[in-house]
N, C-alpha and C positions, 0 to 999 in steps of 0.2 A: 503493502501501500502506499509504504515510502517510498517506494521510488517511481511509484506511477506519479505523488505530488511533484520531488524529486525533478521527473522528469518536462513535467505541467509545467513546473515552473520556467523551467528553463527556455522551453518550448513560448511561453507568453513572455520573455528579455527581448529573445532572437527576434517575434515581433515587433513589438513594442522600437526595441531596436533601428529593425527595416524599416521602419517605420515613420520614425527620424530622422535617419539618411533620407530616404524619398519626398520626406517635404521638406529636406536640409537643399537633396540636388532641385527638385521642381522650384524654388525658393530662387533659387540660382542661376536658373537659365530660364526661369522665365519673361527677363526684359529684354537678351537677348534674342528667346522666337520673338517677341512680339515688335522687336523690334526692326528682325529680318521683314516676317511679313505685311508691316506696313508697307516696307522698301519693297520687296516683291508687286505687293496692289498699288502703288505709286507708281512701279516700274510700268502696268497691267493699261493702268487710267492714263499715263503720257502715251503707249502706241494706242490704245482705241478715240484717245485725244490728242493725238500731237501740235494742236494751234496752241495748245493748253502750256502756261508755263508750271505752273502750283494748283490742286487741288485739295479744295476742304470739303469737310462733311457738309450736306444741303440739309443744314439744323430743322425744316420741315418734313424730315420723312416721319414714315407713318405707314407701319408695315402689315396692317390691318386692311389700316385704309384704302391702300396699294389694290390688296386681294379683294377689296371688293369692284372694286372698279375693273381689274384682272374679269373676274368670275360673270360682272353684267357686259364685260365687251366679249367672253365666250371664249375667256383665257385661264380657264378656272384649276389649267392640269398649269402652270405657268406658276412664277412666285416674282416680286421686288426685292429685291434684298435690301439691297444699299442705292444711296444717288448724294454721287459727291459734285459739288459745282465746278468747271475750268475755270481758271485766269490766266489772261496773259500777262506778261511781265510791269507791265503794270496794278498791278491787281482791279481790271476788271473784268465782268462776266465775262465769258466768251458760249459756251458750255453746256454739257453736263456729260459725266460717267452714269449709267446706270445699270450694275450689277441684276439677271436675272437668271431666275434655275429653273429649267424644266424637265419636270418630269414623267416627261413621253419620251425622254430616250433609247435606245431597245436597249441596251447595256445599265441600264440609271438613268440618272437627276445630269445633267449637262449645265456648263456653270459660265454667262458670257458677261466680260462688260461692254457694254454698249455708247459712244464715244458722240454727243449730238449738238452738235450746235445748235444755236438759239434762231436759227431758221429754220430748225427741224432737220437740217441735213446730216444725214448716216454718218461717221468721219471714220471708224472702223470700230468693229468686232472683233474682241478679244477672247480668245478661250482659256476659260482659266480650267476648268476643270472637267474630262473628259474621260470613261469608260466602254469607248464602243470598240465594235471588232477591228480588231487587224485587218490595214488595203481594204477594207469599204467604210463605213461608219469612221472612224477613223480623221479618215479621209478629211472632214468635215471646219477638224484644227490647222488645217494647209495654208497658207497665204489662196490658192489658185477656188479658192473654194469660198474661204472670210469674204476676201474683197471684191463680189459678186454686190455684196451691199454695199463697197465706197463710194463715195461721194454723190451717194442718192438724197432726192427726197420728194419721198414717197407717204401717205397715207400707210399705207401696208405693204406687205411683201409675202408674196405668193411662189410659189416652186414650179415647175413644169416638166417635162418629163422628152417635152418633143420640141426641143428647141423654142421654145414661142421664145419675141423679143419683146422687148420692153422693159422701162427702168424698174419697174415694179418686179421683175421674171427671176427667179432664181436657176438655177441648172439642178437637180436633182441630183445628188450622186448614185454612180451606178451598183445599184447591189444595195442602196444605203436606201430605200427612200424617209425609211421611220425615221433618220438621223439626221434626213437632209430636211422634214415635217419638225422633228425638234426645238433644232437649230431656227429657223425662216420662224415659229410661231413665238421661239423667245428673246429675237430679236423684235420685232411686232410686238410684244409683248412690251417692251421697253421706246416703242415708240408710243402707244396708247398708255403709259403712265408719262408722257414727256406730252403727249399730249393733253391731257386730261389734269396732269395738276402744276407742271416747270415750265408748259409753253407760255410766253407772253411774258414770265416773270424772269426774263433775264434785265436787263440794267431798268426797270421799273421803277 
């Protein structure tokens, strides 16, 4: 019995020490990890909206409000999780970067940052997270696909498998229609949020 108690105390001590050490490691690494994540996010914002020199969080962002707007517009399978204001070198607001998540991907969620100028022109789409099929859906992260949205000023995009022309038309990825649809709907969700919440508010 004494041996059982002794072993229990030893295991308890080991567990407590391990817990304390893990806590210390977390505290030590928390700040550097946060800095690295913020740097990666700022770099993605810059790629999505290259006209901007800096970015700051949009203080009026409300995720539940965004969800309601998307649902009413027919994009209920998507979320807007963040919005940032893009500023020029003089600190003037020139547009936004909106982070959208599609829950319609073939391999899971797809997260994008969409850069939109004040006039509604999409300046860039950056893929932050994607887990689609290699050689098929993963091509959505490549410039050849993403750049189809670039420098387009449209109300919404739609994809085509027939090569139909138009600024609002996106050529679907061969063998990856689900991924194409998910990415297109995510970009459209960002546009919906911009048009309903942010549009016209820059430089007012």
